[in-house]
C-alpha positions as CSV (number, residue, x, y, z in Angstrom):
1,X,79.0,158.0,106.8
2,X,80.4,154.8,105.2
3,X,83.3,152.6,106.2
4,X,86.0,150.6,104.4
5,X,84.9,147.0,103.9
6,X,87.7,145.2,105.9
7,X,89.1,147.5,108.6
8,X,85.9,149.6,109.0
9,X,87.8,152.9,108.7
10,X,85.5,155.8,108.2
11,X,85.2,157.2,104.7
12,X,84.5,160.9,104.3
13,X,81.7,162.2,102.2
14,X,81.8,165.6,100.6
15,X,81.7,168.3,103.3
16,X,82.4,166.0,106.2
17,X,85.4,166.1,108.5
18,X,86.9,163.6,111.0
19,X,88.2,164.2,114.4
20,X,91.9,164.0,114.8
21,X,91.7,160.9,116.9
22,X,89.9,159.1,114.0
23,X,92.5,160.3,111.5
24,X,95.3,159.2,113.8
25,X,93.6,155.8,114.1
26,X,93.7,155.3,110.3
27,X,97.2,156.6,110.1
28,X,98.4,154.1,112.7
29,X,96.6,151.2,110.9
30,X,98.3,152.3,107.6
31,X,101.7,152.2,109.4
32,X,101.0,148.8,110.9
33,X,100.2,147.2,107.6
34,X,102.8,149.0,105.5
35,X,105.1,146.0,106.1
36,X,104.6,142.5,107.5
37,X,103.2,142.9,111.0
38,X,105.7,142.0,113.7
39,X,104.3,141.1,117.1
40,X,106.1,140.7,120.3
41,X,104.3,137.4,121.0
42,X,101.1,135.6,120.4
43,X,100.3,134.6,124.0
44,X,99.8,137.9,126.0
45,X,96.7,138.2,128.2
46,X,97.5,141.2,130.5
47,X,98.0,144.6,129.0
48,X,101.7,145.5,129.0
49,X,103.3,148.9,129.4
50,X,102.8,150.7,126.1
51,X,105.8,151.2,123.8
52,X,105.3,153.0,120.5
53,X,105.3,150.5,117.7
54,X,104.7,147.5,119.9
55,X,102.1,145.0,118.6
56,X,100.6,141.8,120.2
57,X,98.0,139.2,119.6
58,X,95.9,139.1,122.7
59,X,95.0,135.7,124.1
60,X,92.4,134.5,126.5
61,X,90.4,136.8,128.8
62,X,92.2,140.2,128.2
63,X,92.8,142.4,131.2
64,X,94.0,146.0,131.5
65,X,92.6,149.5,131.2
66,X,92.3,149.3,127.4
67,X,92.7,145.6,126.7
68,X,89.7,144.7,128.8
69,X,87.6,146.1,126.0
70,X,89.4,144.4,123.2
71,X,88.8,141.1,121.5
72,X,91.2,138.2,121.9
73,X,92.8,137.2,118.6
74,X,92.9,140.7,117.2
75,X,96.1,142.7,116.6
76,X,96.7,145.1,119.5
77,X,99.0,148.0,118.4
78,X,100.4,150.8,120.5
79,X,101.0,154.3,119.2
80,X,100.6,156.9,122.0
81,X,97.7,154.7,123.0
82,X,96.3,151.2,122.3
83,X,94.6,150.5,119.0
84,X,92.7,147.3,118.1
85,X,93.0,146.0,114.6
86,X,90.5,143.2,113.7
87,X,92.1,139.9,112.6
88,X,90.9,139.1,109.1
89,X,91.4,136.0,107.0
90,X,94.6,136.2,104.9
91,X,96.5,138.4,107.4
92,X,100.1,137.3,108.3
93,X,102.2,138.2,111.4
94,X,105.7,137.4,112.5
95,X,106.1,136.3,116.1
96,X,109.4,137.8,117.5
97,X,109.4,135.3,120.4
98,X,109.3,132.1,118.4
99,X,110.5,133.5,115.0
100,X,107.4,131.9,113.4
101,X,105.2,133.2,110.7
102,X,101.4,133.0,111.5
103,X,98.5,133.1,109.2
104,X,94.9,134.0,110.1
105,X,92.6,131.4,108.5
106,X,89.4,133.1,109.4
107,X,89.0,131.4,112.8
108,X,92.4,131.3,114.4
109,X,96.1,132.3,114.0
110,X,98.0,129.2,112.8
111,X,101.8,128.8,112.6
112,X,102.7,128.1,109.0
113,X,105.2,125.5,110.3
114,X,102.2,123.3,111.0
115,X,99.3,124.5,108.8
116,X,98.2,122.0,106.2
117,X,98.2,123.5,102.8
118,X,101.2,125.8,103.4
119,X,104.9,125.2,103.0
120,X,106.8,125.6,106.2
121,X,109.6,128.1,106.8
122,X,113.2,126.8,106.6
123,X,113.7,124.3,109.4
124,X,110.0,124.0,110.1
125,X,107.8,120.9,110.1
126,X,104.9,120.5,107.7
127,X,101.8,118.5,108.3
128,X,99.4,117.5,105.6
129,X,100.0,116.7,102.0
130,X,101.6,118.6,99.1
131,X,99.7,118.1,95.9
132,X,101.4,119.1,92.7
133,X,98.9,119.3,89.9
134,X,100.1,120.8,86.7
135,X,102.3,123.4,88.4
136,X,106.0,123.9,88.7
137,X,108.4,123.3,91.5
138,X,111.2,125.9,91.9
139,X,114.2,124.8,89.9
140,X,112.1,122.5,87.6
141,X,110.8,123.3,84.2
142,X,107.6,122.3,82.3
143,X,104.1,122.0,83.8
144,X,104.8,118.8,85.6
145,X,107.5,117.1,87.7
146,X,110.4,116.1,85.5
147,X,114.0,115.5,86.4
148,X,113.2,116.5,90.0
149,X,114.0,114.9,93.3
150,X,112.7,114.3,96.8
151,X,115.1,114.0,99.6
152,X,114.0,112.3,102.9
153,X,116.2,112.9,106.0
154,X,117.0,110.1,108.3
155,X,114.0,109.9,110.6
156,X,111.4,107.6,112.1
157,X,108.5,109.2,110.1
158,X,106.4,107.5,107.4
159,X,106.4,108.9,103.9
160,X,104.0,108.3,101.0
161,X,104.8,109.3,97.4
162,X,102.0,109.3,94.8
163,X,103.4,109.1,91.3
164,X,101.2,109.8,88.4
165,X,102.3,109.9,84.8
166,X,103.5,113.5,85.5
167,X,105.8,112.1,88.2
168,X,108.2,110.1,85.9
169,X,111.9,110.6,86.1
170,X,111.6,111.7,89.8
171,X,114.4,110.6,92.0
172,X,114.0,109.5,95.6
173,X,116.9,109.9,98.0
174,X,116.9,108.6,101.5
175,X,119.6,109.9,103.8
176,X,121.0,107.9,106.7
177,X,120.8,104.2,107.6
178,X,118.8,104.2,110.8
179,X,115.3,105.1,109.5
180,X,112.6,102.9,111.1
181,X,109.6,104.3,109.3
182,X,107.8,103.1,106.1
183,X,108.1,104.4,102.6
184,X,105.1,103.8,100.4
185,X,104.8,104.2,96.7
186,X,101.4,104.9,95.1
187,X,101.2,104.4,91.4
188,X,98.4,106.3,89.7
189,X,97.6,105.9,86.0
190,X,101.1,105.0,85.0
191,X,101.9,104.6,81.3
192,X,102.8,101.0,80.7
193,X,105.2,101.9,77.9
194,X,107.5,103.8,80.3
195,X,110.0,102.4,82.7
196,X,110.0,103.5,86.4
197,X,113.2,103.0,88.3
198,X,113.7,103.2,92.0
199,X,117.0,103.4,93.9
200,X,118.3,100.7,96.1
201,X,116.9,101.1,99.6
202,X,119.1,99.6,102.3
203,X,118.1,98.4,105.7
204,X,114.4,98.0,106.5
205,X,113.1,100.9,104.5
206,X,111.2,98.7,102.0
207,X,109.8,95.6,103.7
208,X,107.0,94.2,101.6
209,X,104.5,94.7,98.7
210,X,100.9,94.5,99.8
211,X,98.8,96.6,97.4
212,X,99.4,94.7,94.2
213,X,97.6,91.3,94.6
214,X,99.1,90.0,91.4
215,X,102.7,91.4,91.0
216,X,104.6,90.4,87.9
217,X,108.4,90.2,87.3
218,X,110.0,91.9,84.4
219,X,112.8,89.4,84.2
220,X,114.4,86.4,86.0
221,X,114.1,86.2,89.7
222,X,117.4,85.8,91.6
223,X,116.8,84.7,95.2
224,X,120.4,85.7,96.0
225,X,121.0,82.7,98.4
226,X,117.6,83.1,100.0
227,X,114.4,81.2,100.0
228,X,110.7,81.8,99.3
229,X,108.2,80.5,101.8
230,X,104.7,81.1,103.1
231,X,102.3,80.1,105.8
232,X,101.0,76.5,105.9
233,X,97.2,76.3,105.6
234,X,95.3,74.2,108.1
235,X,92.7,72.1,106.2
236,X,89.7,70.5,107.9
237,X,86.6,68.6,106.9
238,X,83.0,68.7,108.0
239,X,80.3,66.1,107.2
240,X,82.7,64.3,104.9
241,X,83.5,67.4,102.8
242,X,86.8,69.2,102.5
243,X,86.6,72.8,101.1
244,X,89.8,74.6,100.6
245,X,91.4,77.5,98.6
246,X,94.9,76.9,97.1
247,X,95.2,80.6,96.3
248,X,95.8,81.2,100.0
249,X,99.0,79.2,100.2
250,X,100.7,76.4,98.3
251,X,101.2,74.1,101.4
252,X,98.6,72.6,103.7
253,X,98.2,70.1,106.4
254,X,95.1,68.1,107.5
255,X,94.6,65.7,110.4
256,X,91.9,63.2,109.4
257,X,88.9,62.9,111.7
258,X,86.4,61.3,109.3
259,X,86.3,59.8,105.9
260,X,86.4,62.5,103.2
261,X,84.0,61.7,100.3
262,X,84.0,65.1,98.7
263,X,86.8,67.6,98.0
264,X,86.1,71.1,96.7
265,X,89.2,73.0,95.9
266,X,89.7,76.5,94.5
267,X,92.6,76.2,92.2
268,X,95.7,78.5,92.1
269,X,95.2,81.5,89.9
270,X,98.1,80.4,87.7
271,X,99.8,77.0,87.1
272,X,102.0,75.8,89.9
273,X,102.7,73.2,92.5
274,X,100.9,72.7,95.8
275,X,101.5,70.2,98.6
276,X,99.3,68.6,101.2
277,X,100.4,66.7,104.4
278,X,97.9,64.1,105.6
279,X,98.0,62.8,109.2
280,X,96.0,59.6,109.8
281,X,93.4,59.4,112.6
282,X,93.5,56.7,115.3
283,X,90.8,55.1,113.2
284,X,91.9,54.5,109.7
285,X,90.2,57.1,107.4
286,X,89.9,57.3,103.6
287,X,89.9,60.1,101.0
288,X,88.0,60.1,97.8
289,X,90.0,62.4,95.4
290,X,88.2,64.7,93.0
291,X,88.1,63.9,89.2
292,X,90.6,66.7,88.5
293,X,93.4,64.8,90.3
294,X,95.4,62.6,87.9
295,X,97.5,59.7,89.4
296,X,100.3,57.7,87.8
297,X,98.6,54.8,86.1
298,X,95.2,56.2,87.1
299,X,95.5,54.7,90.6
300,X,95.6,56.8,93.8
301,X,97.9,55.6,96.5
302,X,96.5,53.8,99.5
303,X,96.5,55.9,102.7
304,X,98.5,54.7,105.7
305,X,96.4,52.9,108.2
306,X,98.8,53.7,111.1
307,X,97.5,55.9,113.8
308,X,99.3,59.3,113.3
309,X,100.8,58.0,110.1
310,X,102.1,60.8,107.8
311,X,101.6,61.0,104.0
312,X,102.7,63.8,101.6
313,X,100.8,64.5,98.4
314,X,102.3,66.7,95.7
315,X,99.9,68.2,93.1
316,X,101.1,69.9,89.8
317,X,98.4,72.2,88.7
318,X,98.5,72.9,84.9
319,X,95.3,75.1,84.8
320,X,93.0,72.1,84.2
321,X,94.2,69.1,86.3
322,X,96.2,68.3,89.4
323,X,99.0,65.8,88.3
324,X,99.6,64.1,91.7
325,X,102.0,61.8,93.5
326,X,101.8,60.5,97.0
327,X,104.4,59.2,99.5
328,X,103.8,57.4,102.8
329,X,106.3,58.1,105.5
330,X,104.7,56.2,108.4
């Protein structure tokens, strides 16, 4: 005698007959799966009083006259007696206690409100990512995301949106003004000939740009009564050599502790202005400037010899030379 591949129901061969109890078992299984299985709850351990039509997912070490012989995680169904239905991957049940939908993933029952790779029920919370790759979203046409929208409620969570070329014309709406999380935008293979527009984000929803090491403006920059600044680099020398990188900041300070005979600078990536504050040692020190530094009249200013004396040097880098001026303050 053979059995069905999933529920292991007995299959009759010619001339065979089944006992009524076996036929009833199959009939009850058919009734159970005729619609979405509704279970009283997912957390019962002890066998309850039997009520026709009741179904449970047993949990833990099962106890009771019939349940003691059943396997936790299987569907336990009552119809004039308890029947055990094996949990198989792809099965769905509805928990009456929590009003959640559960899915059996082959190892455990998982609420679809938290299972990665499944959309949550209305009002549920989803974990994991949603990847839209050549498919439609309800209410949108074509085989990609067009003229669609994402709406983020006011919350403290973090959100990442990955926009590929299929994600153009996608609107982002943020509700509320007290969000404290971070919104990140990932740009993947965007077409340079298209324009990507983002809404105004108020408050602290967009704080900085960190992924693009060389961002470019598409027009004039309006500081809107604000300033641009950065950290001051701390230069130092060793064995008479100063090595520094102007790409790490356009302002620096050095307190002399020895005569500097060699300066090795890494220039800014693009033309611009850099500034260096020099503080004299208690013993008067000297600096030998590199050949790339050009001084008015070809003569470098003399350093202050005052202990703690302050000098400022301004260098205008044009991509080839530093056009410099120096001022002694004390």
